[in-house]
C-alpha positions as CSV (number, residue, x, y, z in Angstrom):
1,M,-0.4,0.3,0.3
2,T,1.2,3.7,-1.1
3,Q,0.7,6.3,1.0
4,N,0.2,9.6,-0.3
5,Y,3.0,12.0,1.5
6,T,2.3,15.9,1.7
7,L,4.2,19.0,1.8
8,N,3.6,18.9,5.4
9,D,5.2,15.8,5.9
10,L,7.8,16.6,3.8
11,V,8.7,20.0,6.0
12,R,8.2,18.6,9.0
13,L,10.9,15.7,8.3
14,V,13.0,18.7,6.8
15,Y,12.9,19.9,10.8
16,H,13.2,16.3,12.0
17,E,9.7,16.5,13.8
18,T,8.8,12.9,12.8
19,S,9.1,9.7,14.6
20,R,12.0,7.5,13.3
21,T,8.9,5.2,11.2
22,Q,7.8,8.0,9.6
23,A,11.7,9.1,9.0
24,R,11.9,5.8,7.6
25,E,9.0,5.5,5.4
26,L,9.1,8.8,3.8
27,H,12.8,8.2,2.7
28,E,11.6,5.0,1.1
29,E,9.2,6.2,-0.8
30,M,11.9,8.9,-1.7
31,S,13.5,6.0,-3.1
32,H,10.8,5.3,-5.2
33,D,9.5,8.2,-6.3
34,F,11.9,11.1,-7.9
35,E,9.4,13.9,-7.9
36,L,9.0,13.2,-3.7
37,A,12.7,13.3,-3.1
38,E,13.0,16.0,-5.8
39,E,10.6,18.2,-3.9
40,F,12.4,17.4,-0.4
41,E,15.8,18.1,-1.6
42,M,14.2,22.0,-2.2
43,L,12.5,22.2,1.2
44,K,16.0,21.5,2.2
45,N,18.0,23.3,1.1
46,T,15.5,26.2,1.7
47,A,15.4,25.6,4.7
48,R,19.6,25.8,5.2
49,E,19.3,29.1,3.2
50,L,17.4,30.7,5.9
51,P,18.9,32.9,8.0
52,K,19.5,32.1,11.6
53,V,17.4,34.9,13.4
54,T,17.8,35.1,17.0
55,F,15.5,37.6,19.0
56,A,16.1,39.1,22.0
57,P,14.6,42.2,23.8
58,S,15.8,45.3,24.6
59,K,17.3,46.4,27.6
60,K,14.7,49.1,28.1
61,C,11.8,46.6,27.5
62,I,13.3,44.0,29.6
63,D,13.6,47.2,31.9
64,L,9.3,48.2,31.5
65,I,8.2,44.2,31.8
66,L,9.9,44.2,36.0
67,D,8.8,48.2,36.4
68,Y,5.5,46.8,36.1
69,S,6.0,44.0,37.4
70,R,6.9,45.8,40.7
71,R,4.5,48.4,40.4
72,T,1.8,45.3,40.2
73,A,2.9,42.7,42.2
74,L,0.8,42.0,45.0
75,A,1.9,42.9,48.9
76,I,1.6,39.4,50.8
């Protein structure tokens, strides 16, 4: 029985969000389905090219949050 795999399945595989069984099944299917393998390679290359962005709040933002927390804290 051949399962139809979706683009979402391939994206999950690219980001290692599949079980070992699912990953094995997808790789097996790609060995027989050139279009599926080609799509997977394109997704892998695209993911590799995405910028590795990290977000950090500014010091001012952290200070404002801490100030708000101090002003609204319940006295125990």
